[in-house]
NUDOBA-644984 format. One record per residue: z, y, x of N, C-alpha, C, O in turn; residue number from 1; residue in one letter. Coordinates in pm, whole numbers. Each point is the difference from the previous one (the first is absolute). Layout:
# residues N
PT    n.Z    n.Y    n.X   ca.Z   ca.Y   ca.X    c.Z    c.Y    c.X    o.Z    o.Y    o.X num residu
PT      Z      Y      X      Z      Y      X      Z      Y      X      Z      Y      X NUM      a
...
//
This chain:
# residues 91
PT    n.Z    n.Y    n.X   ca.Z   ca.Y   ca.X    c.Z    c.Y    c.X    o.Z    o.Y    o.X num residu
PT      0   -117     83      0    117    -83      0    125     88     76      8     97   1      m
PT   -162     90   -131    -10    124     77    115     94    -31     45      8   -114   2      r
PT      4     63    215    105     98    -28    -56    117    -80   -114     42     20   3      p
PT    194      9   -110    -42    112    -84     21    129     78    107     22     57   4      v
PT   -210     61    -54     10    128     71     -2    113   -101    -78      0    -95   5      r
PT    163     93    117      2    117    -86   -100    102     53    -40     -4    116   6      t
PT      2     96   -203    -93    106     43     62     84    111    -70     43     91   7      n
PT    201    -20    -99     66     81    102     -9    -66    136    -28     67    100   8      r
PT     51   -196    -94     -7    -73    125   -141      6     58    -17     22    120   9      l
PT    -81    -41   -204   -139      5     46    -33    139     53    -64     14    104  10      i
PT    108     91   -177    -25    136     44     66     28    134    -59     65     86  11      r
PT    181   -114    -67     69     23    126    -69    -69    115     -7     54    111  12      e
PT    -46   -174   -134    -69    -73    105   -130     71     36    -34     13    117  13      v
PT    -39     33   -218   -128     67     23     21    136     68    -72     34     93  14      v
PT    169     42   -141     19    137     50     62      3    139    -33     89     79  15      a
PT    121   -184    -46     70      0    128     71    132     24     -4     55    110  16      q
PT     68     -5   -215     70    128     10    147    -23    -35     31    -73    -94  17      r
PT     56    134    169    144    -15    -22     57    131    -52    -12    104     64  18      h
PT     73   -110   -181     61    120    -56    132     25     69     87    -87      3  19      r
PT    -71    205     52    122     33     71    114     30    -96    115    -36     28  20      l
PT   -144    100   -139    104     40    -92    -56     -6   -143   -100     65    -30  21      n
PT    164   -141    -55    -46    -11   -138     47    119    -82    -56     29   -106  22      r
PT    158     39    153     51    117    -70    -84    121     34    -97     -9     75  23      g
PT    135    120   -129    -71    122     33     18    103   -110     60    -28   -104  24      g
PT   -112    143    126     10    109    -95   -120     -4    -94   -112     29     41  25      d
PT    136    -66   -164   -110    -13    -96    -66    133    -31   -121      7    -19  26      r
PT    201     99     14    -58    132    -28    -90     45    115   -107     56    -23  27      q
PT    150    -81    145    -82     37    116   -128    -83      1   -108     53     28  28      a
PT    119   -181    -59   -118    -86     -3    -97     46   -109   -121      2     21  29      n
PT    175     35   -136    -85     48   -110    -69    131     41   -118     20    -31  30      a
PT    190     67    100    -59    126     45   -113    -26    100   -105     63     -8  31      a
PT    128   -154    102   -105    -34     96   -121    -59    -71   -114     30     35  32      l
PT    139   -114   -135   -110    -60    -76    -83    107    -70   -123     -6      1  33      h
PT    191    104    -61    -72    108    -67    -81     84     99   -111     42    -30  34      h
PT    167    -17    147    -73     75    102   -126    -74     40   -106     60     14  35      i
PT    117   -192      5   -117    -79     39   -105      2   -111   -119     11     28  36      v
PT    162    -21   -154    -94      3   -113    -75    133     -1   -123      3    -15  37      i
PT    195    107     31    -63    133     -2    -97     14    118   -110     52    -16  38      v
PT    152    -99    133    -89      7    116   -126    -82    -20   -109     42     39  39      r
PT    121   -157   -100   -118    -84    -25    -96     68    -96   -121    -21      7  40      l
PT    173    102    -97    -87     70    -95    -67    122     61   -113     33    -36  41      r
PT    181     34    130    -48    131     45    -32     12    148    -78     87     38  42      h
PT    135   -170     48    -15     16    144   -109    -94     53     10   -122    -14  43      d
PT   -113    179     75   -112    -80     51     41    -94    112    -49   -113      7  44      q
PT    139    158     80     44    -85    112     71   -125    -52    -18   -109     54  45      a
PT    100    125   -157     71   -114    -58    -98    -94    -69     14   -122      9  46      t
PT   -111    178    -77   -103    -84    -65    -76    -80    104    -28   -118    -21  47      k
PT     -6    180    132    -72    -70    107     85   -110     61    -50   -109     28  48      a
PT    180    137     -8     93   -100     54      9   -119    -95     -4   -115     44  49      y
PT     14    142   -173      9   -107    -99   -125    -87      3      9   -123     -2  50      f
PT   -126    186      7   -126    -74      4    -11    -84    127    -47   -114     -4  51      a
PT     90    170    117     -5    -72    127     89   -124     -4    -42   -108     41  52      k
PT    165    125    -89     92   -114     -8    -46   -104   -102     18   -120     20  53      r
PT    -79    165   -129    -51    -92   -101   -113    -84     60    -11   -120    -28  54      k
PT    -73    183    110   -110    -72     65     53   -103    100    -65   -100     27  55      a
PT    184    127     29     62    -95     93     62   -119    -72     46    -95     64  56      e
PT    -43    101   -198     54   -112    -76    144     17    -42     61    -95    -51  57      g
PT     -5    213     70    139     25    -41      6     14   -152    -95     46    -63  58      k
PT    207    -87      6     19     16   -144     45    142    -30     44     73     89  59      s
PT    -55    -35   -215     42    134    -42    148     20     28     42    109     42  60      k
PT     37   -212    -64    145      8     24     29     25    148     87     80     33  61      k
PT   -158   -148     56     21     19    144    -43    139     44     66     63     83  62      e
PT   -177    -15   -139    -48    134     35    101    106    -44     30     93     73  63      i
PT     22   -110   -195    100     94    -49    124     -1     87     58    105     27  64      f
PT    -17   -223     19    117    -11     87    -22     79    129     88     72     46  65      r
PT   -207    -87     12    -32     73    123     -3    152    -24     53     77     80  66      c
PT   -114    -36   -191     -7    142    -31    139     59    -26     28    113     40  67      l
PT     57   -188   -108    136     49    -27     79     15    130     76     95     15  68      k
PT    -94   -188     77     69     13    129    -49    126     73     81     72     59  69      r
PT   -211    -47    -62    -56    118     65     57    128    -62     40     91     71  70      y
PT    -37    -86   -205     52    118    -69    149     17     28     47    112     18  71      v
PT     27   -223    -13    144      8     28     24     61    138     92     80     17  72      a
PT   -173   -118     80     14     59    134    -29    149     -1     71     78     63  73      r
PT   -176    -38   -137    -33    143    -10    113     79    -64     38    106     49  74      e
PT     17   -160   -158    108     68    -70    123     10     90     64    105      6  75      v
PT    -32   -213     64    115      1     89    -15    105    109     93     76     28  76      y
PT   -212    -71     34    -24     99    105     12    142    -55     52     89     68  77      r
PT    -98    -69   -190      8    132    -62    145     39    -25     39    115     22  78      t
PT     41   -210    -68    140     30    -31     86     16    124     87     87      4  79      l
PT   -110   -168     99     85     -3    117    -50     92    111     80     49     79  80      v
PT   -209    -26    -72    -60     74    109     64    133     31     37     22    115  81      g
PT    -23     68   -212     58    132     31    143     -9     52     38     80     86  82      p
PT     40   -173   -135    138    -14     47      3    -39    147     81     53     75  83      r
PT   -167   -144    -34     -3    -43    140    -38    117     91     55     13    109  84      e
PT   -148     71   -155    -40    115     81    116     98     16     17     57    108  85      e
PT     61    -37   -213    115     90      7    104    -55     97     57     75     80  86      v
PT    -33   -205    -86     97    -63     89    -46     10    145     80     30     88  87      i
PT   -209    -54    -64    -51      7    138      7    142     54     33     19    117  88      r
PT    -63     81   -199      2    138     48    144     50     24     22     89     82  89      s
PT     74   -145   -153    139     40     17     61    -61    127     96     54     55  90      a
PT   -153   -166     -9     58    -69    117    -36     65    131     41    -47    106  91      a
//
């Protein structure tokens, strides 16, 4: 008799991706998702990135994950950047 595999197990084997933290800020994630949606509608660079990744065989979910990480880095740099400059100039 063959062992029964769940969809989750199959997805984990195929993706070879390890989730570091299952928790997180849902509001922040929702905000990042909305930013990515708006960029896909209006920003040519984001549209080109999406098309390039789609041609590489990535799924929509994987592309969104990559775009959200990129946006999160931009937002973080925007929020933290000026403070670091003030600290460096004071030292």
